N, C-alpha and C positions, 0 to 999 in steps of 0.2 A: 254876653259873657257866653261861653263853652261849656256844655254840662261838666267837660273834667274842671275846668277852671272853678266854676261854682263848687261842686266838689269838695275842692281843696279850701276854701272860702267856708264851707260849713265840718273842715274842720276835719278830713274824711282820704286819712295820709296812700291808701291802695289809690284813691281815684288821682294819687298825684305822681304817681309810680308809673304808670298807663300812659298820663298826658305827658310825662317825662319821654317813654317809647315812645310816642306818636311824633312828637317834634325830632327825635333828636332818626328816624322812621324817613320827614319829611326834609328833613337838610340834606341825608342821604341820596334821593331822589334825586335832587332839583339841583346841585352842581357835585362832577365828576373830578376824583383827585382833591378831594376837600381828606383829609385826617379819617373817614371812615373808609378807604382806599388801602390797601397792599400796593404799596411803593414798586414796582419791576427794578431792579439795578443792575448792577453785575456781579452783588456777589450772594443774590437771590433767581439769580437765571435760570429758568431749567434746562438742562445739555442732555442733547441727547445721546444715551449708552447704548451700548451690545446688551442681547437681554443673559442676563446675570449677572452684571457686573453692578456695583452696591453704589461704584461714585465715588470711592475715595483707594489708598495707598496705587498699587503700580505694576506690573509685570517685573516677578522674581528676573532677575540679573543672571546671567551662566554664572557670575563671579555663585555668584549668592546661592543659586542653585548647585554647586561642584559642594559646597559648604556642605551639604545635608546629604549630597545624593556620595554617602563613605561605607556602604552595605556591600558584605562581599556575597556574593553566589555562588553554591555549590560547585556549579559548572567553571569558578575559577572566573566571571564579570566581574566585574571592581578592582579587584588585586593591583597594586601599584609592582608596577618592572623594579629587578631588583631581587636577589638568593641572597641563602646564608646554610654556611655546611652542621651537622651535626659538632667538629670540631668544638666552631668560632661556641652557637648554641652554648654547649656544657659549659665553659667560662662565663657567660654573661645570666648563663641562668645558677650557675655556683654563686654568681655577687645581687645579680636583680629578682632570685627568686626562692632560693634555698631556703631565705630568713623564716617562711612562709611554708614553704611545699615541700619540703625536706631536701637532700641534696639526690636524691632516689628518687623521687617526686610519694611518698609516704603521709607527706603531709605534716606537720609539726604542728602539737595543742590540737585550737579548733578550728586551723585553714585547711583548706580542700582536700585529701589527697589525689591524685593526678593520674598515677599509675596503675596499673596491675588492675585486679578486680575480673578479669574475663572468665566467664563460666559462673557469674557468681546472680545474672541478671533475675534466672527462678529462683533464687535461693528466699530463705525467708529476709534474711537482712544483704540486699543485694550491694553492690559495690562499685558506686555510678563513677566512674573516672572518663576520664576521654579515649582511652582508649576499648573500655569497655561500655559504653554507654554512648558517643558521643555518634553520630549518623555524617558527619563532613569533616575532613580536616578543611575544609574554609572559614567552621567557626572557630576551632581556635588560632587561627591568627585574624581574628576578626576580634575578635575578644578582648586576645593581648593589646591589639593594635589601640584599643580603645582608651580598657580602663588598667590595662596592668602597665608597672607594674607596681603594686597595693599606695606608696604612698607619692606614687609622681607618673599621674596617667597616661599615657601620649606620648611622655620625653624619649621613648624605645624613636629608633631611627626603622625604616623600614626593610632594609636588611638584615639589623638588632632579631627583628619581629621576625623572621626571616628564618634566622638563626635559633632563637631560642627553641623556635614553633619544631625547629626540626630536631630538637633535642630533646625534646617532650614527645613529639612521637618515638624521637626514636627508645629511650623508656620503657613505652610499650611497645617495646618488639616490631614495631611496624614498619619502623625504617635500616638500614647498614648501619657504620659507624661512617664510610667516607660519604654517604650521603649530600646534596645540595639539593635544601630545600626554594627551589622558583617561583617565575610569574607559567613559569610553562609547563610545569608539572604537579604547583599544589595540586587540580582538580583530581588529579587520577589516583590521586591516594586512596586509595579502598576502605576502608573504616569498617569494624571487625557489625555493628549493629545497623549500618547500612540499613537495612529494611528492616529493622526494629520497631519503623514506623508507621501508623499507618493513621486515615483519617479517622474517627470518631464514628464509629453507625447507628450508635443510640438512638429511638425516640424523641427521649426528653432532652437532646444538645440540640436536637435541627428543628431551629422553628423560626416559619416564615411569620414576616410583617400581616401584623393585620390594621386595619383602619373601619373593617366594618364587617357584619355578621361572625363576628369574632367569637371563638368560644365562651360558652358559661365558664367564670372558675370557677363557679358550685360541682362542675363534673370533672374537672380537671384531678384527676389521683396518680400519688407516685408511686413507679412502675419497680422500681430497685429503691431494695432497702442499705443501710450498710456491713458488714459485716462487723460484731463482732467477736474475740475472742472469748476463751474461756477464761475463768483464770489458772485453772490449773496449764491450757496454754501460754500464757504467759507467762508462769514460773518458770514452762521450758525451756521458754527464749533464751530467759534473763539467764539461766544457768550454762550459755554457752561459755565455751573454753578461754575462748580469745577477749571474750567483751569481761569477764572474770578479770581478763592479766593488766586490761585499758583499766578497768577500776584502781585497782591499787595498785599502778602506775599514781596515777591521779593522786591519788590519795596519801600517796608517798611524800607530796609539796605539800608545803608549808603553805596558807591561803597567799599569804605575800607575795610566794614567785606562781601563784596559779596566776592570781591578777598577774603579774607584771607580766607574763607567757602571753597570756589573753590581750592586752592593753598596750603591754611597751613594747616589747621587745621587735616587736617589726621597724620600728630605726634604733630602740636603744640599746641590739644588738648588733649594728652597722653603720649607725651614722648618719641615716637618713638625712636628708636636714638640716645636718649640724648637729643633732643629737647627739650629746655625752655616750661613748661607749660602756655597757656595763661594767662596773671592776678596778677602770681608767682614771688613777689621782688626779692625775692632771688636768684632764676636764671636765672634775669636778670641781673642784680646788673652789671657784668663784661660789656655785651653789650652795656648799657644804658652809663656806663662809657668810651667807647670806641667813645661813640660818634655816631648820626642818620649817617651820611653819611654815615660809616663803616660798620654800621648795611646795607644801603643800597643796600652796595658797596656788601656785603656774596647774597645776596636776589637774587640780578640780576647775579652774575658769579657762585652762586653754595658755598658751603664751608661743610668740611668732607662729610655726607654719604646727606644733603641738596642738589638736584640738580638744576641748573640753574634758579630763575622762579619758584621752588618746582614744574620744571616736565613740569609747563603750559609754553611753548616755543610761543604758540602763543597771551600771555597776551602782552601788554605795555611799557614797563619801568614805566610809570607815573600809570598801574593799583598797579604795584608792591609796587609801591613808597605808592601810598595811603594804604592795607595793612600792610605795616610796620607801619607808622602814624600810623593806628589805630591798632596795635599792641603796640607801645609805647603808647598812652593815655590808654590804659586800665590799666594801673598800678596805672595812676594817680584815679582809680577810687577804 
């Protein structure tokens, strides 16, 4: 009897475990192809792959690459064929853009101002518009093409994007009214602030990759501090006349009207997405018949293409209810 077997007879569990391991090892050495071996099949056979290849996925097709390769370079590379005039762009802009940006690019409510502002970038309150701040006309075409109109992005044709871009350039006094913007001349548009950008050369924004012999964190020091305004300076800024005028205009609106302008006007002022237009009784008849509670619930939770709270999720339920009551009130006027 082996020492391991005698250990088992003597009641030693440690000897039993070790004995099983020896038996299993002997079985593996004695016969190849038993259950102890890894069987190579068509499913787990190693495949020779080029360096850097992880063995899954496939090369992107030309069509897949084209779907992502949509950026427009400042030199015009990437622009599609086509064109549009300022005159055509004026009508398109009024129909698709003025609800947010104003008929003359002045901005509505909290939506961006896109015209004017030249010469203000060195002031305490610079106005960063297409004409005063943007360095390249290609950025204008690219942004409109990808993201506008706000409620229906990518719904414009290439020619319509050229036309609207031409009109925005006209609003900024960069082209004449008889100008046609097209694939061939967009890159030649000289933007006033094209030389206003530079690579940040501060030492704390240029970090080199460190894998060994790295700098001791305890030795790192902040070399610049944020500049804070004195209380008197803040007061002077708040007393700018045009700021007071804007504040007075906001105060003159009811809370419901202000929320309507912020969250609802984009669609309900123009009928985007079949939204009933503010004040049109026939369009609102079905909703009025359904009752105020259902209108509030739809506004809070979303309905059809309308997102919850008109996409302004930071607003409180009370804000949205005030906006609904404002829209209902307009039907009585």
